[in-house]
C-alpha positions in Angstrom: 3.0 32.2 -34.9 -0.2 33.1 -32.9 -1.6 36.6 -33.3 -1.5 37.2 -29.6 2.3 36.7 -29.3 4.9 39.4 -30.0 8.4 37.9 -30.2 10.1 41.3 -30.0 8.1 42.2 -26.9 9.1 38.9 -25.3 12.7 39.5 -26.0 12.6 43.0 -24.5 10.9 41.7 -21.3 13.1 38.6 -21.1 15.6 40.3 -18.7 12.8 40.8 -16.1 12.2 37.7 -13.9 8.7 36.8 -12.7 9.0 36.7 -8.9 6.6 35.3 -6.4 5.3 37.6 -3.6 4.9 34.7 -1.2 7.2 31.7 -0.4 6.7 28.8 -2.9 7.0 25.0 -2.7 8.3 23.1 -5.7 9.9 19.9 -6.7 12.7 21.1 -9.0 15.6 23.5 -8.4 14.6 27.1 -8.9 15.1 30.6 -7.6 12.0 31.3 -5.5 11.9 31.4 -1.7 10.6 28.3 0.0 8.7 28.2 3.3 10.5 25.0 4.3 13.1 25.1 7.1 15.4 22.4 8.5 17.9 22.3 11.3 19.8 25.3 10.0 18.7 28.8 8.9 19.0 28.1 5.2 18.6 24.4 4.8 15.2 23.4 3.3 15.0 19.7 2.4 16.6 16.9 0.4 15.7 15.9 -3.1 16.9 13.1 -5.4 20.0 14.0 -7.5 19.4 14.6 -11.2 22.1 15.0 -13.9 23.3 18.5 -14.1 23.0 19.2 -10.3 26.0 20.7 -8.5 27.8 17.6 -7.1 29.3 19.7 -4.3 25.8 19.7 -2.7 25.5 15.9 -2.6 24.9 14.6 0.9 27.3 11.7 1.4 25.8 10.7 4.7 22.5 10.2 3.1 24.2 8.2 0.3 25.8 6.0 2.9 22.5 5.3 4.5 20.4 4.7 1.4 22.9 4.1 -1.4 21.1 6.8 -3.3 22.3 10.3 -4.2 20.5 13.2 -2.6 21.0 17.0 -3.0 20.6 19.4 -0.1 18.1 22.1 -1.0 18.2 25.5 0.5 15.7 28.3 1.0 16.2 29.7 -2.6 15.9 26.3 -4.3 12.3 25.9 -5.3 10.2 26.4 -8.4 7.2 28.5 -9.2 4.0 27.0 -10.6 1.6 29.4 -12.3 -2.1 28.9 -13.1 -3.7 31.3 -15.6 -7.4 31.4 -15.1 -9.1 32.9 -18.2 -12.8 33.9 -18.1 -14.3 32.7 -21.4 -17.9 33.9 -20.8 -19.7 35.8 -23.5 -19.0 39.2 -22.2 -15.3 38.7 -22.8 -16.0 38.8 -26.5 -16.9 42.5 -26.4 -14.7 44.8 -28.5 -16.0 48.4 -28.5 -12.8 50.3 -29.3 -9.9 48.1 -30.1 -9.3 44.4 -29.4 -11.7 42.2 -27.5 -11.3 41.5 -23.9 -10.6 37.9 -24.6 -7.8 38.8 -27.1 -6.2 41.0 -24.5 -6.5 38.2 -22.0 -4.8 35.9 -24.5 -1.9 38.4 -24.9 -1.3 38.7 -21.2 -1.6 35.0 -20.4 0.6 33.9 -23.4 3.3 36.4 -22.7 3.6 35.7 -19.0 3.5 31.9 -19.6 6.3 32.2 -22.2 8.5 34.2 -19.7 7.8 31.7 -16.9 8.7 28.7 -18.9 11.7 30.5 -20.3 13.0 31.0 -16.7 12.5 27.4 -15.8 9.1 27.6 -14.1 5.8 25.9 -14.8 2.7 27.4 -16.4 -0.8 26.0 -16.6 -4.1 27.2 -18.0 -7.7 27.1 -16.8 -10.4 28.2 -19.1 -13.9 28.6 -17.7 -17.5 29.2 -18.9 -20.7 28.1 -17.2 -20.5 24.8 -19.1 -16.8 24.3 -19.5 -13.8 24.1 -17.2 -10.9 23.2 -19.5 -7.4 22.7 -17.9 -3.9 22.5 -19.3 -1.8 21.2 -16.3 1.3 23.2 -15.4 4.5 22.2 -17.0 8.0 23.7 -17.4 8.7 22.0 -20.7 9.1 24.3 -23.7 7.1 21.9 -25.9 4.2 22.4 -23.4 3.9 26.0 -24.5 2.4 25.1 -27.9 -0.4 23.3 -26.2 -1.0 26.2 -23.9 -1.0 28.7 -26.9 -3.2 26.4 -29.1 -5.8 26.1 -26.3 -5.9 29.9 -25.9 -6.3 30.3 -29.7 -9.2 27.9 -30.0 -11.3 29.2 -27.1 -14.6 30.9 -28.1 -16.2 32.9 -25.3 -19.9 32.0 -24.8 -22.5 31.9 -22.1 -22.3 32.9 -18.5 -19.1 32.9 -16.4 -17.9 29.9 -14.6 -15.1 31.9 -12.9 -16.3 31.3 -9.3 -16.4 27.5 -9.6 -13.1 27.5 -11.5 -11.4 29.4 -8.7 -12.8 27.1 -6.0 -11.7 24.0 -8.1 -8.2 25.4 -8.4 -8.0 26.2 -4.7 -9.0 22.6 -3.8 -6.9 20.8 -6.5 -3.5 22.6 -6.1 -1.5 20.7 -3.5 1.2 23.3 -3.2 1.4 27.1 -3.2 1.1 28.6 -6.6 0.9 31.8 -8.6 -2.7 32.3 -9.7 -3.3 34.9 -12.4 -7.0 35.7 -13.1 -8.0 37.4 -16.3 -11.6 38.5 -16.3 -14.1 41.3 -16.5 -15.5 40.0 -13.2 -19.1 40.3 -14.3 -20.2 38.0 -11.5 -21.7 38.2 -8.0 -19.2 40.0 -5.9 -19.8 38.2 -2.7 -19.3 34.8 -4.4 -16.1 36.3 -6.0 -14.9 37.3 -2.5 -15.4 33.8 -1.1 -13.5 32.2 -4.0 -10.6 34.7 -3.6 -10.5 34.0 0.2 -10.4 30.3 -0.6 -7.3 30.9 -2.7 -5.8 33.1 0.1 -6.5 30.4 2.7 -4.5 28.0 0.6 -1.7 30.6 0.7 -1.6 31.2 -3.1 -0.1 34.3 -4.6 -3.0 35.9 -6.5 -2.9 38.5 -9.3 -6.1 39.8 -10.8 -6.3 41.6 -14.2 -9.7 43.3 -14.3 -10.2 43.7 -18.1 -12.6 46.3 -19.3 -13.3 47.9 -22.7 -12.9 51.7 -23.0 -16.5 52.0 -24.0 -17.6 50.1 -20.8 -15.6 52.6 -18.8 -16.5 55.8 -20.7 -20.0 54.9 -21.9 -19.5 57.3 -24.8 -22.6 56.6 -26.8 -24.3 59.6 -28.5 -27.6 58.2 -29.8 -30.1 55.4 -28.9 -28.5 52.0 -28.8 -29.6 48.4 -28.5 -27.5 47.0 -25.7 -27.2 43.1 -25.7 -26.1 41.0 -22.8 -23.4 38.8 -24.4 -23.9 36.1 -21.7 -27.6 35.5 -21.6 -28.7 37.2 -24.9 -31.2 39.7 -23.4 -31.4 43.1 -25.0 -32.7 46.6 -24.2 -32.9 49.8 -26.3 -31.9 52.9 -24.4 -31.1 56.5 -24.8 -27.5 56.8 -23.4 -27.9 60.4 -22.1 -30.8 59.3 -20.0 -29.1 56.4 -18.3 -25.4 57.7 -18.3 -25.4 59.0 -14.7 -27.1 55.9 -13.3 -24.7 53.7 -15.3 -21.6 55.5 -14.2 -22.6 55.4 -10.5 -23.3 51.6 -10.8 -20.0 51.1 -12.6 -18.0 53.1 -10.1 -19.5 51.0 -7.3 -18.8 47.8 -9.1 -15.2 48.6 -9.8 -14.7 49.8 -6.2 -16.2 46.6 -4.8 -14.1 44.2 -7.0 -11.0 46.1 -6.1 -11.7 45.9 -2.4 -12.6 42.2 -2.6 -9.3 41.6 -4.3 -7.3 43.6 -1.7 -9.1 41.9 1.1 -7.8 38.6 -0.2 -4.3 40.0 -0.6 -4.6 39.8 -4.3 -2.5 42.0 -6.6 -5.3 43.9 -8.4 -5.0 45.9 -11.7 -7.9 47.5 -13.6 -6.8 47.5 -17.3 -8.6 48.8 -20.3 -8.0 46.9 -23.6 -6.5 50.0 -25.3 -3.6 49.9 -22.8 -0.2 49.3 -24.5 0.9 45.8 -23.4 4.6 46.4 -22.9 4.5 49.1 -20.3 1.7 47.2 -18.5 3.7 44.0 -18.3 6.9 45.8 -17.5 5.3 47.6 -14.5 3.6 44.4 -13.4 6.9 42.4 -13.4 9.0 45.3 -11.8 6.5 45.7 -9.0 6.9 42.1 -8.0 10.7 42.3 -7.7 12.1 42.3 -4.2 12.9 45.9 -3.2 16.7 45.3 -3.5 16.2 44.3 -7.2 14.3 47.4 -8.3 
């Protein structure tokens, strides 16, 4: 059992489905809206029959033409493919008060991936540093989850972020609409971030951004001179916190506002989360907010 997984939490959240905010396209039967339309209001497309399908939906005319069984798919019959993009740059290792940002990212990604696969959808993983872009392709097989979890467990944050390149790569590679969950502190150039998010939006992906920050990064509650080290490039400065607190808070406020606005401009679901936030209410609110209004 991995330290970032809580079975009791997963069982309590299991009754809440993970819904897409935009129509999805998939290749197995599911429960998410599809953008496909046919000659009728509800018909979407045909797909090959697989054992377990409802035989009442077999198209006998298609069978007569091709001697193969085909199922009629309707608007609600498509699956969700999720990509969890985890920033593994050095700054994600920071743990001022409580768990590190990377551990919190592991908890969110692993919990949501478990819930997705448990409801018959696919979950994939993309881990990025400046030198590494490691991918675990999406799969809906339960056995796939262990590879997903093991990859999360082994990652060691280091170096500068490769988040921007990873987001562009995903936008280019994914051939169908997907649910893209970004877990990062977003310590990167904000205009480049905006371009990457807009690339995902252009491809019509459903984007969720968890902006992970340590409480000490938000509160800057240091009382005596400290040596501050950049965990990405290793540079360090010694400073008296009281002398730089106002300037720091102003810069932080502007940074958080800019990242939030860039996410909203790309129609991304944005959440600023400190790593001392209890996981269950965070995930419960996240899942509930994505439900169609009639299901709330």
